[in-house]
N, C-alpha and C positions, 0 to 999 in steps of 0.2 A: 095517496098512491092508488091507482086504478087496479082492477083485478088482473088485467093482462100484465101490467108492470110488476105487480106483486108476485105473480107466479112464474112469469117467463122473462123478467128483466135481469139485469146484471147485478142486482143487490147482493146475491149470494156470493158472487166472485169478489165484490168489494169487501164484504164481511170476512171472507177467507183471506184476502190479501192484507187487510188491516190487522189481522190477528198475529201476523208475523211468522206463520208456519210455512216456510218455504217448501219443505218436504211434502206437506199436504197439498200445496198448490200444484207442485210438479206431479204428484200422484194423480190428482183429479184431471189434469190435462192429459196425462198418459192414458187414463181410463177413458177419456172422451175419444181419443184417437183410436184406441183399441175397440171401443164400442162402435164407432163409425165404420171401421173396417169390417167388424162382424156383421153389422147391419147391411152393408153393401154385399158381402159374401152371401148372407142369408137371402137377400132379395134375388141375387143372381141364381142361387140354387132353387128357390121356390118358383121363380118365373120360368125356369128351364132353359134359359138362354145363356150362352157363354159370355157374350158381351152386351150388357144392358146399355141403352142409350144414355147419353150424358144428361138428358132431361130427367130420366128416372133416377139416376144416381144423385142428381141435385135434389129431387123430391125426397128420396130416402134420407139424404144428409140433412135436409131441413127438418124433417120429422124427428130424426135422432137429436138434432140440436135443441128442438123444443122440449123433447122428453128429458134431456140432460139438464137443461136450464131449470125445468120444473123440479127435478130431484135436488139440484144444488140449492135452489131457493127453499125447498122443503126442509133441507137439512140445516142451512145456516141462517135463514131469515125467519121462516114461519114455524120453526120447531117449538115444541112446548117445554 
């Protein structure tokens, strides 16, 4: 498994879904959406504009996705 796949792949989600904890899976998905909303609101507030362009929303969403994938893999795959 390469470094990118190890830290940013979907192995954390696979480990979470095979454990049979449906409540935990739903909680992590809700946390992802809440974090994405907070990241977009924070970007809008920091940039000082009321309506950021769709390109910057996509960039912020992609960065949040990578950060969240990193945390999921850190917790469920690469934990000690």
